[in-house]
N, C-alpha and C positions, 0 to 999 in steps of 0.2 A: 559913870565916868570913873568913880573912885575904885570900882572893882577892876577896871582895865588897868589902872595905875598899879594896883597891888599885884595883879597878875604879871604885868611887865616887870615890876621890881623883883618878883619871885623868880622869873626866868633869868634875869641878869644875875641874881645871887647864885642860882644853880650853875650857870656857866662859869662864874668865878670859882666856885667850889670845885667844879670838875677840873678846871685848869690848875688849881693848886694841888689837886690830888695826883696828877700825873708826875711820875718820877723824872728828874732831870736826865737828859741824854748826854752821855760823855762824848766829847768831840774827839776827832782823830788826833789832834795835838796832845790831848791828855793820854790817849792810848799809847802813842809813840813815846811820850815822856815816861809812862810806867814801864815800857819795855826797856828803855835806856837805864832807868833806875835798877831794874832787875839785873841787867848785864853788869852794871857797876857793882852791885852787891856781890856777884860772883868774882869779879876782878879784885875787889877790896879784900875779900875773904882769904885770898892767897891760895896756895896749893892745897888741894883736898886729898884725903886718903881714900883709896879704893873707890873712887867715883862718888863719894858723898857730896851731894849738892851740885853735881855736874849737870849743866844744861847742855843737852845734845841737840844740835840743830841740823845734822846731816851726816853723810858718810865720809870717812877719811880714806882716800885712795892715793895711789902713786902712779906716776906716768913714766913709762920706760923711755929709753933712748930711741931715736928714730932708726928705722931699718929701711934701706932702699937697695937691696941686693938680692940676687937670685940664689945666694948661698943661705942655707938655713942658719939663723943667727939667734943665739940665746939672749932673751931680753930680761928674764927674771930667773934667778938661780933657784934650784930646788930647795924648799925649806927643810930644816932638820926634822920638824914635826908638823903635821897638818898638811894642808895643800893650798895652792894659790887659787884665788877666785878672780876670774877674768871678767871685769865689768863690761868691757867693750874695746873697740879699736878706734883710734883716731886716725883717719886717712887724711894726711896733709897734702899729698900731691897725687893726682891721678889724671889720666888723659881720657878723652871721650871715646877713643877707639881701641885702646889697648890697656893692659894692666891687670894685675891679679895680686891677691894676698892669700896666704895660707897660714893657719894657726896650728902649731904642732906641740906635742909634749915629748919629753924623753929624758935620758940621763947622759952623762958624759959631756964632752966638749961639744957645744952647739947642738945638743940633743942628738948626738951621733949614735947612741944605742937605745934600744927600746922605744924607738920613735913611733908615735901614734898621731894621726891627723885628727884634730879636734874640729876644724872647720876649713872647708875650702877644697880646692882653690875657688875663691870668689872672683869671678871674672868681671872686669870693668866695674869695680866698686864705686859707689858714689862718694864724692869728697865729703868729709865731715865725720861725725861720730856714728859708729855702728854699734848699737847696744847688743851684747851677747849673753851675759850672765851665765858663764860656763865655769864649772869647777874642774880644775886640772887634777888628774889623779894624784894621790898622795906620793910624796917624795919624788915628784917629777918636776923638771924645769919647764919653763914656757919659752917657746921659740916662734919666731916669725920668719916668713920668707915672702918676698915680693918678686915681681918680674924684672927687677933691677931698676934702671934709671927712671922709668915712667911712673912708678908708684912709691910713695913713702908712707910708712905706717908706724904707729906707736901703740903700746898696750896700756890700758887703764886697768889697774889691778889692786887688790888688797889681800 
């Protein structure tokens, strides 16, 4: 009987030691709190020089004005150096039976000279975001053209 008691006591002590040796698990609230503290650190530090200590969380893009015209329309001016990177097109208004959008590049007023078709025409495009990831040739402006009243599009670029 005594040996069963000692054996049982040994098992209980082993379980207790095992439970004490397991590291504590951080809760979601603690993780969120740490993230908030990290963000506050960057805010409190003030402006940084040349990206020192900058926490980057995503891409910075710009959205052009809406185009809903059959006339080729410049939405992003040609940069003085480098080129435009077209992330995608946001199609705000389309119809189920008609509609189109064309992406072009060029120089001059509304890409009037040196025009090159980058995409399209995309006929009956789906409403929403259409990811493209197209680099516009250097020193060229970005222009959009739709079928007029039935389609409205914007360019997401950087």
